[in-house]
C-alpha positions in Angstrom: 23.2 -34.1 52.3 24.3 -31.1 50.2 23.9 -28.0 51.8 20.8 -26.3 50.0 19.7 -22.8 50.4 16.4 -20.7 51.1 15.7 -17.0 51.3 13.2 -18.1 53.7 14.2 -17.8 57.4 11.5 -20.9 57.7 12.6 -22.8 55.5 16.5 -22.3 56.8 15.4 -23.2 60.2 13.5 -26.1 59.0 17.1 -27.2 57.3 19.2 -26.5 60.4 17.0 -28.6 62.4 17.0 -31.7 60.3 21.1 -31.2 60.0 21.3 -31.6 63.9 18.3 -34.5 64.0 17.3 -36.3 60.9 14.5 -38.3 63.0 12.1 -35.3 63.2 8.6 -35.6 61.6 7.0 -33.2 59.3 4.5 -32.2 62.1 7.8 -31.6 64.5 9.4 -29.4 61.8 5.7 -27.4 60.9 5.3 -26.7 64.7 9.0 -25.4 64.8 7.9 -22.7 62.7 4.7 -22.3 63.6 3.1 -23.8 60.1 0.6 -26.4 59.2 2.1 -29.6 57.9 0.4 -28.6 54.6 1.8 -25.2 54.5 5.4 -26.5 55.1 5.1 -29.0 52.7 4.0 -26.3 50.0 6.7 -23.7 51.0 9.1 -26.2 51.1 8.8 -27.7 47.5 8.3 -23.9 46.2 12.0 -22.9 47.9 13.9 -26.0 47.3 12.2 -28.1 44.6 11.6 -31.0 45.9 9.3 -32.2 48.2 9.7 -32.1 52.3 8.8 -36.0 52.3 11.6 -36.8 49.9 14.4 -34.1 51.2 13.2 -35.9 54.8 13.9 -39.9 53.5 17.0 -38.6 51.5 18.1 -37.0 54.9 17.4 -39.8 57.1 18.9 -42.8 54.4 22.2 -40.2 54.4 22.9 -40.1 58.2 22.0 -43.6 58.5 24.7 -44.7 55.9 27.1 -42.3 57.8 26.2 -44.1 61.0 27.0 -47.5 59.4 30.2 -46.3 57.9 31.4 -45.1 61.6 29.7 -47.2 64.3 29.2 -50.7 65.3 25.2 -50.2 65.8 22.6 -52.6 64.8 21.2 -51.6 61.7 17.9 -51.6 63.8 19.2 -49.1 66.2 20.6 -46.7 63.3 17.1 -47.3 61.9 15.5 -45.6 64.9 17.6 -43.0 65.5 17.3 -41.9 62.1 13.6 -41.4 62.8 12.3 -44.7 61.3 9.9 -47.2 63.5 10.3 -50.3 61.5 14.1 -51.4 60.5 12.2 -52.9 57.3 10.9 -49.3 56.3 14.6 -48.0 56.8 16.1 -50.9 55.0 13.6 -50.6 52.4 14.2 -47.0 51.6 18.2 -47.6 51.9 18.0 -50.3 49.2 16.0 -47.8 46.8 18.8 -45.2 47.2 21.6 -47.3 47.6 20.8 -50.6 45.4 22.6 -52.5 48.5 21.4 -53.6 52.2 22.2 -51.6 55.0 24.2 -54.3 56.1 26.0 -55.3 52.7 26.9 -51.4 52.4 28.6 -51.6 55.5 30.3 -54.4 54.4 31.2 -52.8 51.3 33.1 -49.5 52.9 34.8 -51.7 55.4 36.7 -53.6 52.7 
């Protein structure tokens, strides 16, 4: 995930938190900065130009890709670590971005 800047300290805090732990939910992040989930979503979109939900998905998939390259963990373990309750949801989102399954991505990166 490329670093992005915001002038709003609340958005900066959300970005810092996601950098450390991409499994955080929108509700977790909203609580962190004392905003409602809806208000945080509006503020994030205004500051960053992308929805918080889209940004969160991107962060999770990028973290998953890093773990696929760097570890021998099972895909379902990686899915859980990056915040997906169901491995098929992670698989679907991963395929949407990389056009290959997580296992296929790992094979390609290890060639």
